[in-house]
N, C-alpha and C positions, 0 to 999 in steps of 0.2 A: 327789304330783307327782314326776316324775322329775327328777334333776339330772345334768348332765353335767360332767365335768372335762376340760379339753382343754389341749393344747399346740399352740402355734403356732410356726412357724418365720418369723422376720422377714427381711426382704430383706437384712439385714446378716449374717445367720447366726445371730443370737441366738434364744434360746428364750423364750417367754412362756406361763405357766401361768395358767388361770382356770376360773371355773365359771360355768354359766348352765343355764336350763331349757330354752332353745331355741337349739341348737347352731348350726344354719344361719343364723338371724338374727345371732346373736352375731359369727360370722365375717365376714358382710356388714358389720356395724357396724365391725368392726376395720379392714376395708379402705376403707369408703366414707363413714364419717360420723364426726361428732365425737363420737358417742357410744362410740366405741372408746376402749379405754384410752390414756391420755397417752402411755405408753411405746410404744405400737404405731403411733400417728399419725406419728411421724417415721421409722418403719421399714417403711412400706407398699412393696409388697404383702405380706401375710402369708399363709402356707399352713398349713392344718390337717394335723398330722403324727400326732397322737394323740388319742383320746378314750376315755373309759370312762364307763359309766353307774352312777349310784348312786341309791337309792331315796329318799333325804331330803336335805335341806339340810345337816343336821348331819354326815352321813357324807360328803358331797361336801366340805364345809369341812375336814374332818379329813384326807380324801385330798389335797387341793389343798395343804395345809400340809405333808403328807409329801413331795409331789413338789417343792414349792419348796425344801425342804431338801436335796434330792438335788443333787449336782454335775452338771455338764454331761454327763460320761462316763456317769453312771448313767441320766440322761434319754435320751441317745441310745441306750443298750442296751436300755431299755424300749420305745423307738420301734421299734427294729429287731426285738426279739422279737415285738412285736405285729403288724408287717408280715409275719413268717414265719408267724403263726398265722392270717392271714386267708385 
């Protein structure tokens, strides 16, 4: 099963990082349901600004941890580099 690591930009400009097996469903949950993370519920709407695919949950969790340890500037640079490569 494939796992996605993603970064959302919240309405207040903060960034939220998470993992999921279904990226589209998860973004909808963050925006429209109580199944979204508590952090994003008060910062709606959120917008998907970055995602990357991993082949298993272990790898996804490790990458999520690495992204969460990044400072804001590093995350913004990652997002910008990804936009240029699309």
